[in-house]
CHARMM internal coordinates of N, CA and C (Angstrom, degrees):
IC EDIT
DIST 1 N 1 CA 1.4759
DIST 1 CA 1 C 1.5060
ANGL 1 N 1 CA 1 C 110.18
DIST 1 C 2 N 1.3347
ANGL 1 CA 1 C 2 N 116.54
DIHE 1 N 1 CA 1 C 2 N 135.89
DIST 2 N 2 CA 1.4672
ANGL 1 C 2 N 2 CA 117.81
DIHE 1 CA 1 C 2 N 2 CA -177.96
DIST 2 CA 2 C 1.5296
ANGL 2 N 2 CA 2 C 108.25
DIHE 1 C 2 N 2 CA 2 C -103.60
DIST 2 C 3 N 1.3129
ANGL 2 CA 2 C 3 N 113.65
DIHE 2 N 2 CA 2 C 3 N 157.35
DIST 3 N 3 CA 1.4795
ANGL 2 C 3 N 3 CA 120.77
DIHE 2 CA 2 C 3 N 3 CA -178.15
DIST 3 CA 3 C 1.5419
ANGL 3 N 3 CA 3 C 107.65
DIHE 2 C 3 N 3 CA 3 C -73.66
DIST 3 C 4 N 1.3140
ANGL 3 CA 3 C 4 N 116.24
DIHE 3 N 3 CA 3 C 4 N 150.43
DIST 4 N 4 CA 1.4796
ANGL 3 C 4 N 4 CA 118.33
DIHE 3 CA 3 C 4 N 4 CA 177.39
DIST 4 CA 4 C 1.5289
ANGL 4 N 4 CA 4 C 108.56
DIHE 3 C 4 N 4 CA 4 C -67.85
DIST 4 C 5 N 1.3614
ANGL 4 CA 4 C 5 N 115.00
DIHE 4 N 4 CA 4 C 5 N 151.34
DIST 5 N 5 CA 1.4677
ANGL 4 C 5 N 5 CA 118.14
DIHE 4 CA 4 C 5 N 5 CA -179.72
DIST 5 CA 5 C 1.5211
ANGL 5 N 5 CA 5 C 109.31
DIHE 4 C 5 N 5 CA 5 C -66.11
DIST 5 C 6 N 1.3216
ANGL 5 CA 5 C 6 N 114.70
DIHE 5 N 5 CA 5 C 6 N 150.17
DIST 6 N 6 CA 1.4416
ANGL 5 C 6 N 6 CA 120.26
DIHE 5 CA 5 C 6 N 6 CA 176.27
DIST 6 CA 6 C 1.5364
ANGL 6 N 6 CA 6 C 110.24
DIHE 5 C 6 N 6 CA 6 C -78.82
DIST 6 C 7 N 1.2815
ANGL 6 CA 6 C 7 N 115.57
DIHE 6 N 6 CA 6 C 7 N 147.00
DIST 7 N 7 CA 1.4900
ANGL 6 C 7 N 7 CA 120.22
DIHE 6 CA 6 C 7 N 7 CA 174.39
DIST 7 CA 7 C 1.5158
ANGL 7 N 7 CA 7 C 110.27
DIHE 6 C 7 N 7 CA 7 C -59.38
DIST 7 C 8 N 1.2889
ANGL 7 CA 7 C 8 N 118.04
DIHE 7 N 7 CA 7 C 8 N 134.35
DIST 8 N 8 CA 1.4698
ANGL 7 C 8 N 8 CA 118.79
DIHE 7 CA 7 C 8 N 8 CA 177.55
DIST 8 CA 8 C 1.5160
ANGL 8 N 8 CA 8 C 110.85
DIHE 7 C 8 N 8 CA 8 C -66.45
DIST 8 C 9 N 1.3110
ANGL 8 CA 8 C 9 N 117.16
DIHE 8 N 8 CA 8 C 9 N 160.19
DIST 9 N 9 CA 1.4281
ANGL 8 C 9 N 9 CA 121.99
DIHE 8 CA 8 C 9 N 9 CA 175.62
DIST 9 CA 9 C 1.5462
ANGL 9 N 9 CA 9 C 108.48
DIHE 8 C 9 N 9 CA 9 C -57.71
DIST 9 C 10 N 1.2605
ANGL 9 CA 9 C 10 N 115.89
DIHE 9 N 9 CA 9 C 10 N 156.31
DIST 10 N 10 CA 1.4699
ANGL 9 C 10 N 10 CA 120.24
DIHE 9 CA 9 C 10 N 10 CA 175.26
DIST 10 CA 10 C 1.5311
ANGL 10 N 10 CA 10 C 108.14
DIHE 9 C 10 N 10 CA 10 C -61.00
DIST 10 C 11 N 1.2893
ANGL 10 CA 10 C 11 N 115.77
DIHE 10 N 10 CA 10 C 11 N 133.40
DIST 11 N 11 CA 1.4576
ANGL 10 C 11 N 11 CA 120.72
DIHE 10 CA 10 C 11 N 11 CA -178.87
DIST 11 CA 11 C 1.4788
ANGL 11 N 11 CA 11 C 110.44
DIHE 10 C 11 N 11 CA 11 C -83.34
DIST 11 C 12 N 1.3741
ANGL 11 CA 11 C 12 N 116.42
DIHE 11 N 11 CA 11 C 12 N 131.11
DIST 12 N 12 CA 1.4469
ANGL 11 C 12 N 12 CA 122.52
DIHE 11 CA 11 C 12 N 12 CA -178.79
DIST 12 CA 12 C 1.4987
ANGL 12 N 12 CA 12 C 110.64
DIHE 11 C 12 N 12 CA 12 C -131.50
DIST 12 C 13 N 1.3043
ANGL 12 CA 12 C 13 N 118.47
DIHE 12 N 12 CA 12 C 13 N 149.50
DIST 13 N 13 CA 1.4683
ANGL 12 C 13 N 13 CA 123.34
DIHE 12 CA 12 C 13 N 13 CA 178.62
DIST 13 CA 13 C 1.5151
ANGL 13 N 13 CA 13 C 108.28
DIHE 12 C 13 N 13 CA 13 C -91.63
DIST 13 C 14 N 1.3214
ANGL 13 CA 13 C 14 N 117.17
DIHE 13 N 13 CA 13 C 14 N 126.62
DIST 14 N 14 CA 1.5000
ANGL 13 C 14 N 14 CA 121.42
DIHE 13 CA 13 C 14 N 14 CA -176.14
DIST 14 CA 14 C 1.5278
ANGL 14 N 14 CA 14 C 111.09
DIHE 13 C 14 N 14 CA 14 C -55.74
DIST 14 C 15 N 1.3000
ANGL 14 CA 14 C 15 N 117.56
DIHE 14 N 14 CA 14 C 15 N -42.16
DIST 15 N 15 CA 1.4758
ANGL 14 C 15 N 15 CA 119.38
DIHE 14 CA 14 C 15 N 15 CA -179.38
DIST 15 CA 15 C 1.5141
ANGL 15 N 15 CA 15 C 112.92
DIHE 14 C 15 N 15 CA 15 C -59.87
DIST 15 C 16 N 1.3107
ANGL 15 CA 15 C 16 N 117.49
DIHE 15 N 15 CA 15 C 16 N -42.13
DIST 16 N 16 CA 1.4682
ANGL 15 C 16 N 16 CA 121.78
DIHE 15 CA 15 C 16 N 16 CA 179.39
DIST 16 CA 16 C 1.5296
ANGL 16 N 16 CA 16 C 110.35
DIHE 15 C 16 N 16 CA 16 C -69.11
DIST 16 C 17 N 1.3426
ANGL 16 CA 16 C 17 N 116.47
DIHE 16 N 16 CA 16 C 17 N -38.61
DIST 17 N 17 CA 1.4538
ANGL 16 C 17 N 17 CA 120.47
DIHE 16 CA 16 C 17 N 17 CA 176.81
DIST 17 CA 17 C 1.5638
ANGL 17 N 17 CA 17 C 109.39
DIHE 16 C 17 N 17 CA 17 C -61.78
DIST 17 C 18 N 1.3596
ANGL 17 CA 17 C 18 N 115.23
DIHE 17 N 17 CA 17 C 18 N -43.93
DIST 18 N 18 CA 1.4557
ANGL 17 C 18 N 18 CA 119.86
DIHE 17 CA 17 C 18 N 18 CA -177.93
DIST 18 CA 18 C 1.5669
ANGL 18 N 18 CA 18 C 109.63
DIHE 17 C 18 N 18 CA 18 C -64.39
DIST 18 C 19 N 1.3587
ANGL 18 CA 18 C 19 N 116.42
DIHE 18 N 18 CA 18 C 19 N -31.39
DIST 19 N 19 CA 1.4270
ANGL 18 C 19 N 19 CA 120.48
DIHE 18 CA 18 C 19 N 19 CA 179.91
DIST 19 CA 19 C 1.5177
ANGL 19 N 19 CA 19 C 112.96
DIHE 18 C 19 N 19 CA 19 C -80.32
DIST 19 C 20 N 1.3436
ANGL 19 CA 19 C 20 N 115.95
DIHE 19 N 19 CA 19 C 20 N -2.52
DIST 20 N 20 CA 1.4480
ANGL 19 C 20 N 20 CA 119.88
DIHE 19 CA 19 C 20 N 20 CA 179.65
DIST 20 CA 20 C 1.5342
ANGL 20 N 20 CA 20 C 115.04
DIHE 19 C 20 N 20 CA 20 C 81.91
DIST 20 C 21 N 1.3212
ANGL 20 CA 20 C 21 N 115.91
DIHE 20 N 20 CA 20 C 21 N 15.70
DIST 21 N 21 CA 1.4761
ANGL 20 C 21 N 21 CA 117.22
DIHE 20 CA 20 C 21 N 21 CA -179.87
DIST 21 CA 21 C 1.5030
ANGL 21 N 21 CA 21 C 110.40
DIHE 20 C 21 N 21 CA 21 C -91.78
DIST 21 C 22 N 1.3048
ANGL 21 CA 21 C 22 N 116.85
DIHE 21 N 21 CA 21 C 22 N 126.94
DIST 22 N 22 CA 1.4543
ANGL 21 C 22 N 22 CA 122.48
DIHE 21 CA 21 C 22 N 22 CA 179.00
DIST 22 CA 22 C 1.5424
ANGL 22 N 22 CA 22 C 106.70
DIHE 21 C 22 N 22 CA 22 C -80.98
DIST 22 C 23 N 1.2752
ANGL 22 CA 22 C 23 N 115.85
DIHE 22 N 22 CA 22 C 23 N 123.79
DIST 23 N 23 CA 1.4418
ANGL 22 C 23 N 23 CA 121.76
DIHE 22 CA 22 C 23 N 23 CA -177.69
DIST 23 CA 23 C 1.5148
ANGL 23 N 23 CA 23 C 111.36
DIHE 22 C 23 N 23 CA 23 C -159.34
DIST 23 C 24 N 1.2654
ANGL 23 CA 23 C 24 N 117.31
DIHE 23 N 23 CA 23 C 24 N 167.65
DIST 24 N 24 CA 1.4568
ANGL 23 C 24 N 24 CA 120.07
DIHE 23 CA 23 C 24 N 24 CA 173.43
DIST 24 CA 24 C 1.4905
ANGL 24 N 24 CA 24 C 110.71
DIHE 23 C 24 N 24 CA 24 C -171.94
DIST 24 C 25 N 1.2904
ANGL 24 CA 24 C 25 N 114.52
DIHE 24 N 24 CA 24 C 25 N 151.73
DIST 25 N 25 CA 1.4642
ANGL 24 C 25 N 25 CA 122.92
DIHE 24 CA 24 C 25 N 25 CA 177.33
DIST 25 CA 25 C 1.5162
ANGL 25 N 25 CA 25 C 107.02
DIHE 24 C 25 N 25 CA 25 C -117.66
DIST 25 C 26 N 1.3031
ANGL 25 CA 25 C 26 N 117.91
DIHE 25 N 25 CA 25 C 26 N 129.80
DIST 26 N 26 CA 1.4430
ANGL 25 C 26 N 26 CA 120.74
DIHE 25 CA 25 C 26 N 26 CA -177.96
DIST 26 CA 26 C 1.5491
ANGL 26 N 26 CA 26 C 108.71
DIHE 25 C 26 N 26 CA 26 C -105.80
DIST 26 C 27 N 1.2950
ANGL 26 CA 26 C 27 N 114.61
DIHE 26 N 26 CA 26 C 27 N 163.99
DIST 27 N 27 CA 1.4474
ANGL 26 C 27 N 27 CA 122.46
DIHE 26 CA 26 C 27 N 27 CA 172.88
DIST 27 CA 27 C 1.5221
ANGL 27 N 27 CA 27 C 109.84
DIHE 26 C 27 N 27 CA 27 C -110.67
DIST 27 C 28 N 1.3117
ANGL 27 CA 27 C 28 N 116.35
DIHE 27 N 27 CA 27 C 28 N 175.22
DIST 28 N 28 CA 1.4520
ANGL 27 C 28 N 28 CA 118.85
DIHE 27 CA 27 C 28 N 28 CA 178.43
DIST 28 CA 28 C 1.5524
ANGL 28 N 28 CA 28 C 112.03
DIHE 27 C 28 N 28 CA 28 C -60.75
DIST 28 C 29 N 1.3218
ANGL 28 CA 28 C 29 N 114.70
DIHE 28 N 28 CA 28 C 29 N -26.46
DIST 29 N 29 CA 1.4664
ANGL 28 C 29 N 29 CA 120.62
DIHE 28 CA 28 C 29 N 29 CA 179.37
DIST 29 CA 29 C 1.5347
ANGL 29 N 29 CA 29 C 111.16
DIHE 28 C 29 N 29 CA 29 C -59.28
DIST 29 C 30 N 1.3144
ANGL 29 CA 29 C 30 N 117.95
DIHE 29 N 29 CA 29 C 30 N -25.26
DIST 30 N 30 CA 1.4512
ANGL 29 C 30 N 30 CA 121.95
DIHE 29 CA 29 C 30 N 30 CA -178.22
DIST 30 CA 30 C 1.5466
ANGL 30 N 30 CA 30 C 111.34
DIHE 29 C 30 N 30 CA 30 C -81.76
DIST 30 C 31 N 1.2981
ANGL 30 CA 30 C 31 N 117.68
DIHE 30 N 30 CA 30 C 31 N -15.98
DIST 31 N 31 CA 1.4535
ANGL 30 C 31 N 31 CA 122.59
DIHE 30 CA 30 C 31 N 31 CA -179.64
DIST 31 CA 31 C 1.5124
ANGL 31 N 31 CA 31 C 111.30
DIHE 30 C 31 N 31 CA 31 C 105.89
DIST 31 C 32 N 1.2940
ANGL 31 CA 31 C 32 N 116.35
DIHE 31 N 31 CA 31 C 32 N -174.77
DIST 32 N 32 CA 1.4657
ANGL 31 C 32 N 32 CA 123.95
DIHE 31 CA 31 C 32 N 32 CA -175.95
DIST 32 CA 32 C 1.5343
ANGL 32 N 32 CA 32 C 110.31
DIHE 31 C 32 N 32 CA 32 C -88.46
DIST 32 C 33 N 1.2939
ANGL 32 CA 32 C 33 N 117.03
DIHE 32 N 32 CA 32 C 33 N 122.33
DIST 33 N 33 CA 1.4628
ANGL 32 C 33 N 33 CA 121.91
DIHE 32 CA 32 C 33 N 33 CA 177.60
DIST 33 CA 33 C 1.5542
ANGL 33 N 33 CA 33 C 112.24
DIHE 32 C 33 N 33 CA 33 C -111.22
DIST 33 C 34 N 1.3453
ANGL 33 CA 33 C 34 N 115.17
DIHE 33 N 33 CA 33 C 34 N 14.56
DIST 34 N 34 CA 1.4681
ANGL 33 C 34 N 34 CA 118.33
DIHE 33 CA 33 C 34 N 34 CA 173.99
DIST 34 CA 34 C 1.5270
ANGL 34 N 34 CA 34 C 108.65
DIHE 33 C 34 N 34 CA 34 C -63.90
DIST 34 C 35 N 1.3135
ANGL 34 CA 34 C 35 N 115.12
DIHE 34 N 34 CA 34 C 35 N 145.05
DIST 35 N 35 CA 1.4479
ANGL 34 C 35 N 35 CA 120.30
DIHE 34 CA 34 C 35 N 35 CA -176.47
DIST 35 CA 35 C 1.5455
ANGL 35 N 35 CA 35 C 114.20
DIHE 34 C 35 N 35 CA 35 C -46.30
DIST 35 C 36 N 1.3354
ANGL 35 CA 35 C 36 N 119.38
DIHE 35 N 35 CA 35 C 36 N -48.12
DIST 36 N 36 CA 1.4830
ANGL 35 C 36 N 36 CA 117.54
DIHE 35 CA 35 C 36 N 36 CA -179.97
DIST 36 CA 36 C 1.5344
ANGL 36 N 36 CA 36 C 113.34
DIHE 35 C 36 N 36 CA 36 C -61.74
DIST 36 C 37 N 1.3127
ANGL 36 CA 36 C 37 N 116.41
DIHE 36 N 36 CA 36 C 37 N -31.95
DIST 37 N 37 CA 1.4862
ANGL 36 C 37 N 37 CA 119.29
DIHE 36 CA 36 C 37 N 37 CA -178.81
DIST 37 CA 37 C 1.4963
ANGL 37 N 37 CA 37 C 111.66
DIHE 36 C 37 N 37 CA 37 C -76.41
DIST 37 C 38 N 1.3137
ANGL 37 CA 37 C 38 N 119.84
DIHE 37 N 37 CA 37 C 38 N -10.31
DIST 38 N 38 CA 1.4763
ANGL 37 C 38 N 38 CA 122.40
DIHE 37 CA 37 C 38 N 38 CA -179.75
DIST 38 CA 38 C 1.5255
ANGL 38 N 38 CA 38 C 110.78
DIHE 37 C 38 N 38 CA 38 C -96.02
DIST 38 C 39 N 1.2993
ANGL 38 CA 38 C 39 N 118.38
DIHE 38 N 38 CA 38 C 39 N 4.58
DIST 39 N 39 CA 1.4543
ANGL 38 C 39 N 39 CA 120.81
DIHE 38 CA 38 C 39 N 39 CA -174.76
DIST 39 CA 39 C 1.5519
ANGL 39 N 39 CA 39 C 113.71
DIHE 38 C 39 N 39 CA 39 C -91.70
DIST 39 C 40 N 1.3169
ANGL 39 CA 39 C 40 N 117.54
DIHE 39 N 39 CA 39 C 40 N -1.88
DIST 40 N 40 CA 1.4893
ANGL 39 C 40 N 40 CA 119.28
DIHE 39 CA 39 C 40 N 40 CA 176.13
DIST 40 CA 40 C 1.5408
ANGL 40 N 40 CA 40 C 109.14
DIHE 39 C 40 N 40 CA 40 C -113.55
DIST 40 C 41 N 1.3179
ANGL 40 CA 40 C 41 N 116.06
DIHE 40 N 40 CA 40 C 41 N 176.04
DIST 41 N 41 CA 1.4702
ANGL 40 C 41 N 41 CA 120.60
DIHE 40 CA 40 C 41 N 41 CA -174.97
DIST 41 CA 41 C 1.5031
ANGL 41 N 41 CA 41 C 111.31
DIHE 40 C 41 N 41 CA 41 C -61.54
DIST 41 C 42 N 1.3543
ANGL 41 CA 41 C 42 N 118.23
DIHE 41 N 41 CA 41 C 42 N -39.85
DIST 42 N 42 CA 1.4753
ANGL 41 C 42 N 42 CA 120.47
DIHE 41 CA 41 C 42 N 42 CA -177.90
DIST 42 CA 42 C 1.5304
ANGL 42 N 42 CA 42 C 108.86
DIHE 41 C 42 N 42 CA 42 C -65.97
DIST 42 C 43 N 1.3008
ANGL 42 CA 42 C 43 N 118.05
DIHE 42 N 42 CA 42 C 43 N -41.71
DIST 43 N 43 CA 1.4689
ANGL 42 C 43 N 43 CA 121.64
DIHE 42 CA 42 C 43 N 43 CA 178.42
DIST 43 CA 43 C 1.5086
ANGL 43 N 43 CA 43 C 112.45
DIHE 42 C 43 N 43 CA 43 C -63.45
DIST 43 C 44 N 1.3509
ANGL 43 CA 43 C 44 N 115.07
DIHE 43 N 43 CA 43 C 44 N -44.51
DIST 44 N 44 CA 1.4679
ANGL 43 C 44 N 44 CA 117.79
DIHE 43 CA 43 C 44 N 44 CA 178.09
DIST 44 CA 44 C 1.5286
ANGL 44 N 44 CA 44 C 112.37
DIHE 43 C 44 N 44 CA 44 C -63.57
DIST 44 C 45 N 1.3370
ANGL 44 CA 44 C 45 N 116.54
DIHE 44 N 44 CA 44 C 45 N -33.53
DIST 45 N 45 CA 1.4650
ANGL 44 C 45 N 45 CA 120.61
DIHE 44 CA 44 C 45 N 45 CA 177.22
DIST 45 CA 45 C 1.5332
ANGL 45 N 45 CA 45 C 110.63
DIHE 44 C 45 N 45 CA 45 C -67.07
DIST 45 C 46 N 1.3517
ANGL 45 CA 45 C 46 N 116.62
DIHE 45 N 45 CA 45 C 46 N -42.41
DIST 46 N 46 CA 1.4533
ANGL 45 C 46 N 46 CA 119.90
DIHE 45 CA 45 C 46 N 46 CA 178.23
DIST 46 CA 46 C 1.5398
ANGL 46 N 46 CA 46 C 109.98
DIHE 45 C 46 N 46 CA 46 C -60.71
DIST 46 C 47 N 1.3328
ANGL 46 CA 46 C 47 N 115.07
DIHE 46 N 46 CA 46 C 47 N -43.90
DIST 47 N 47 CA 1.4721
ANGL 46 C 47 N 47 CA 119.06
DIHE 46 CA 46 C 47 N 47 CA -177.08
DIST 47 CA 47 C 1.5618
ANGL 47 N 47 CA 47 C 109.96
DIHE 46 C 47 N 47 CA 47 C -68.65
DIST 47 C 48 N 1.2957
ANGL 47 CA 47 C 48 N 117.38
DIHE 47 N 47 CA 47 C 48 N -35.95
DIST 48 N 48 CA 1.4606
ANGL 47 C 48 N 48 CA 120.33
DIHE 47 CA 47 C 48 N 48 CA 177.18
DIST 48 CA 48 C 1.5324
ANGL 48 N 48 CA 48 C 111.00
DIHE 47 C 48 N 48 CA 48 C -64.78
DIST 48 C 49 N 1.3597
ANGL 48 CA 48 C 49 N 116.81
DIHE 48 N 48 CA 48 C 49 N -40.94
DIST 49 N 49 CA 1.4508
ANGL 48 C 49 N 49 CA 121.64
DIHE 48 CA 48 C 49 N 49 CA 178.27
DIST 49 CA 49 C 1.5109
ANGL 49 N 49 CA 49 C 109.62
DIHE 48 C 49 N 49 CA 49 C -65.21
DIST 49 C 50 N 1.3117
ANGL 49 CA 49 C 50 N 119.07
DIHE 49 N 49 CA 49 C 50 N -40.04
DIST 50 N 50 CA 1.4595
ANGL 49 C 50 N 50 CA 122.95
DIHE 49 CA 49 C 50 N 50 CA 177.94
DIST 50 CA 50 C 1.5356
ANGL 50 N 50 CA 50 C 108.86
DIHE 49 C 50 N 50 CA 50 C -63.68
DIST 50 C 51 N 1.3132
ANGL 50 CA 50 C 51 N 116.51
DIHE 50 N 50 CA 50 C 51 N -45.89
DIST 51 N 51 CA 1.4842
ANGL 50 C 51 N 51 CA 121.13
DIHE 50 CA 50 C 51 N 51 CA 177.88
DIST 51 CA 51 C 1.5266
ANGL 51 N 51 CA 51 C 112.14
DIHE 50 C 51 N 51 CA 51 C -57.81
DIST 51 C 52 N 1.3262
ANGL 51 CA 51 C 52 N 114.63
DIHE 51 N 51 CA 51 C 52 N -41.33
DIST 52 N 52 CA 1.4668
ANGL 51 C 52 N 52 CA 116.84
DIHE 51 CA 51 C 52 N 52 CA 176.94
DIST 52 CA 52 C 1.5225
ANGL 52 N 52 CA 52 C 114.04
DIHE 51 C 52 N 52 CA 52 C -65.71
DIST 52 C 53 N 1.3377
ANGL 52 CA 52 C 53 N 115.52
DIHE 52 N 52 CA 52 C 53 N -39.03
DIST 53 N 53 CA 1.4699
ANGL 52 C 53 N 53 CA 118.67
DIHE 52 CA 52 C 53 N 53 CA 179.32
DIST 53 CA 53 C 1.5488
ANGL 53 N 53 CA 53 C 112.17
DIHE 52 C 53 N 53 CA 53 C -69.67
DIST 53 C 54 N 1.3070
ANGL 53 CA 53 C 54 N 118.53
DIHE 53 N 53 CA 53 C 54 N -40.48
DIST 54 N 54 CA 1.4416
ANGL 53 C 54 N 54 CA 122.17
DIHE 53 CA 53 C 54 N 54 CA -175.76
DIST 54 CA 54 C 1.5168
ANGL 54 N 54 CA 54 C 110.50
DIHE 53 C 54 N 54 CA 54 C -88.55
DIST 54 C 55 N 1.3190
ANGL 54 CA 54 C 55 N 119.49
DIHE 54 N 54 CA 54 C 55 N -29.91
DIST 55 N 55 CA 1.4520
ANGL 54 C 55 N 55 CA 123.38
DIHE 54 CA 54 C 55 N 55 CA 178.38
DIST 55 CA 55 C 1.5306
ANGL 55 N 55 CA 55 C 113.03
DIHE 54 C 55 N 55 CA 55 C 95.00
DIST 55 C 56 N 1.3632
ANGL 55 CA 55 C 56 N 115.41
DIHE 55 N 55 CA 55 C 56 N 47.01
DIST 56 N 56 CA 1.4517
ANGL 55 C 56 N 56 CA 119.04
DIHE 55 CA 55 C 56 N 56 CA 175.44
DIST 56 CA 56 C 1.5182
ANGL 56 N 56 CA 56 C 110.26
DIHE 55 C 56 N 56 CA 56 C -134.00
DIST 56 C 57 N 1.3035
ANGL 56 CA 56 C 57 N 117.13
DIHE 56 N 56 CA 56 C 57 N 159.92
DIST 57 N 57 CA 1.4234
ANGL 56 C 57 N 57 CA 124.87
DIHE 56 CA 56 C 57 N 57 CA 177.38
DIST 57 CA 57 C 1.5460
ANGL 57 N 57 CA 57 C 106.92
DIHE 56 C 57 N 57 CA 57 C -86.12
DIST 57 C 58 N 1.3294
ANGL 57 CA 57 C 58 N 118.55
DIHE 57 N 57 CA 57 C 58 N 112.81
DIST 58 N 58 CA 1.4797
ANGL 57 C 58 N 58 CA 120.41
DIHE 57 CA 57 C 58 N 58 CA -177.69
DIST 58 CA 58 C 1.5229
ANGL 58 N 58 CA 58 C 114.28
DIHE 57 C 58 N 58 CA 58 C -59.27
DIST 58 C 59 N 1.3149
ANGL 58 CA 58 C 59 N 117.47
DIHE 58 N 58 CA 58 C 59 N -21.09
DIST 59 N 59 CA 1.4571
ANGL 58 C 59 N 59 CA 117.85
DIHE 58 CA 58 C 59 N 59 CA 179.51
DIST 59 CA 59 C 1.5405
ANGL 59 N 59 CA 59 C 111.97
DIHE 58 C 59 N 59 CA 59 C -76.25
DIST 59 C 60 N 1.3489
ANGL 59 CA 59 C 60 N 115.46
DIHE 59 N 59 CA 59 C 60 N -12.38
DIST 60 N 60 CA 1.4595
ANGL 59 C 60 N 60 CA 120.02
DIHE 59 CA 59 C 60 N 60 CA 179.40
DIST 60 CA 60 C 1.5154
ANGL 60 N 60 CA 60 C 111.36
DIHE 59 C 60 N 60 CA 60 C -107.86
DIST 60 C 61 N 1.2951
ANGL 60 CA 60 C 61 N 118.98
DIHE 60 N 60 CA 60 C 61 N 15.47
DIST 61 N 61 CA 1.4551
ANGL 60 C 61 N 61 CA 123.90
DIHE 60 CA 60 C 61 N 61 CA -174.21
DIST 61 CA 61 C 1.5239
ANGL 61 N 61 CA 61 C 111.07
DIHE 60 C 61 N 61 CA 61 C -67.68
DIST 61 C 62 N 1.3157
ANGL 61 CA 61 C 62 N 115.42
DIHE 61 N 61 CA 61 C 62 N 136.82
DIST 62 N 62 CA 1.4553
ANGL 61 C 62 N 62 CA 122.12
DIHE 61 CA 61 C 62 N 62 CA 171.13
DIST 62 CA 62 C 1.5113
ANGL 62 N 62 CA 62 C 108.12
DIHE 61 C 62 N 62 CA 62 C -118.50
DIST 62 C 63 N 1.2939
ANGL 62 CA 62 C 63 N 117.89
DIHE 62 N 62 CA 62 C 63 N 133.95
DIST 63 N 63 CA 1.4390
ANGL 62 C 63 N 63 CA 121.80
DIHE 62 CA 62 C 63 N 63 CA 179.63
DIST 63 CA 63 C 1.5350
ANGL 63 N 63 CA 63 C 111.14
DIHE 62 C 63 N 63 CA 63 C -122.80
DIST 63 C 64 N 1.3023
ANGL 63 CA 63 C 64 N 115.83
DIHE 63 N 63 CA 63 C 64 N 124.53
DIST 64 N 64 CA 1.4893
ANGL 63 C 64 N 64 CA 117.60
DIHE 63 CA 63 C 64 N 64 CA 178.21
DIST 64 CA 64 C 1.4755
ANGL 64 N 64 CA 64 C 113.80
DIHE 63 C 64 N 64 CA 64 C -71.04
DIST 64 C 65 N 1.2771
ANGL 64 CA 64 C 65 N 116.25
DIHE 64 N 64 CA 64 C 65 N 148.84
DIST 65 N 65 CA 1.4878
ANGL 64 C 65 N 65 CA 122.13
DIHE 64 CA 64 C 65 N 65 CA 174.01
DIST 65 CA 65 C 1.5166
ANGL 65 N 65 CA 65 C 104.85
DIHE 64 C 65 N 65 CA 65 C -103.70
DIST 65 C 66 N 1.3473
ANGL 65 CA 65 C 66 N 115.70
DIHE 65 N 65 CA 65 C 66 N 136.93
DIST 66 N 66 CA 1.4910
ANGL 65 C 66 N 66 CA 117.76
DIHE 65 CA 65 C 66 N 66 CA 178.34
DIST 66 CA 66 C 1.5070
ANGL 66 N 66 CA 66 C 110.24
DIHE 65 C 66 N 66 CA 66 C -65.19
DIST 66 C 67 N 1.2989
ANGL 66 CA 66 C 67 N 117.02
DIHE 66 N 66 CA 66 C 67 N 141.55
DIST 67 N 67 CA 1.4654
ANGL 66 C 67 N 67 CA 123.05
DIHE 66 CA 66 C 67 N 67 CA 174.98
DIST 67 CA 67 C 1.5024
ANGL 67 N 67 CA 67 C 107.82
DIHE 66 C 67 N 67 CA 67 C -118.95
DIST 67 C 68 N 1.2635
ANGL 67 CA 67 C 68 N 117.67
DIHE 67 N 67 CA 67 C 68 N 122.02
DIST 68 N 68 CA 1.4639
ANGL 67 C 68 N 68 CA 123.23
DIHE 67 CA 67 C 68 N 68 CA -178.36
DIST 68 CA 68 C 1.5314
ANGL 68 N 68 CA 68 C 108.27
DIHE 67 C 68 N 68 CA 68 C -111.60
DIST 68 C 69 N 1.2510
ANGL 68 CA 68 C 69 N 114.19
DIHE 68 N 68 CA 68 C 69 N 125.70
DIST 69 N 69 CA 1.4631
ANGL 68 C 69 N 69 CA 120.74
DIHE 68 CA 68 C 69 N 69 CA -179.75
DIST 69 CA 69 C 1.5210
ANGL 69 N 69 CA 69 C 108.60
DIHE 68 C 69 N 69 CA 69 C -94.24
DIST 69 C 70 N 1.2953
ANGL 69 CA 69 C 70 N 117.10
DIHE 69 N 69 CA 69 C 70 N 126.70
DIST 70 N 70 CA 1.4480
ANGL 69 C 70 N 70 CA 121.94
DIHE 69 CA 69 C 70 N 70 CA -179.34
DIST 70 CA 70 C 1.5207
ANGL 70 N 70 CA 70 C 107.74
DIHE 69 C 70 N 70 CA 70 C -109.14
DIST 70 C 71 N 1.2868
ANGL 70 CA 70 C 71 N 118.03
DIHE 70 N 70 CA 70 C 71 N 131.34
DIST 71 N 71 CA 1.4263
ANGL 70 C 71 N 71 CA 123.36
DIHE 70 CA 70 C 71 N 71 CA 176.80
DIST 71 CA 71 C 1.5071
ANGL 71 N 71 CA 71 C 111.37
DIHE 70 C 71 N 71 CA 71 C 93.35
DIST 71 C 72 N 1.2972
ANGL 71 CA 71 C 72 N 118.39
DIHE 71 N 71 CA 71 C 72 N -171.67
DIST 72 N 72 CA 1.4393
ANGL 71 C 72 N 72 CA 122.88
DIHE 71 CA 71 C 72 N 72 CA 179.64
DIST 72 CA 72 C 1.4790
ANGL 72 N 72 CA 72 C 115.92
DIHE 71 C 72 N 72 CA 72 C -92.17
DIST 72 C 73 N 1.2860
ANGL 72 CA 72 C 73 N 114.47
DIHE 72 N 72 CA 72 C 73 N -179.95
DIST 73 N 73 CA 1.4808
ANGL 72 C 73 N 73 CA 125.22
DIHE 72 CA 72 C 73 N 73 CA 179.61
DIST 73 CA 73 C 1.4982
ANGL 73 N 73 CA 73 C 109.68
DIHE 72 C 73 N 73 CA 73 C 22.22
END
COOR INIT
IC SEED 1 N 1 CA 1 C
IC BUILD
């Protein structure tokens, strides 16, 4: 039996890093970061670990909501 693969490092864009913006993109391997999934101890622990890796305070986290434009102009 083989060990499960490790979650990859948080993905970051070099241009944003160079600009000094703290950011990161996670994959499914990092777990669920949807708001409801962050409301229990396990979710808060995942968010704290992400904050440690990227360098942000999880209590100050802002998350964008996708905006989809329907139709033209």
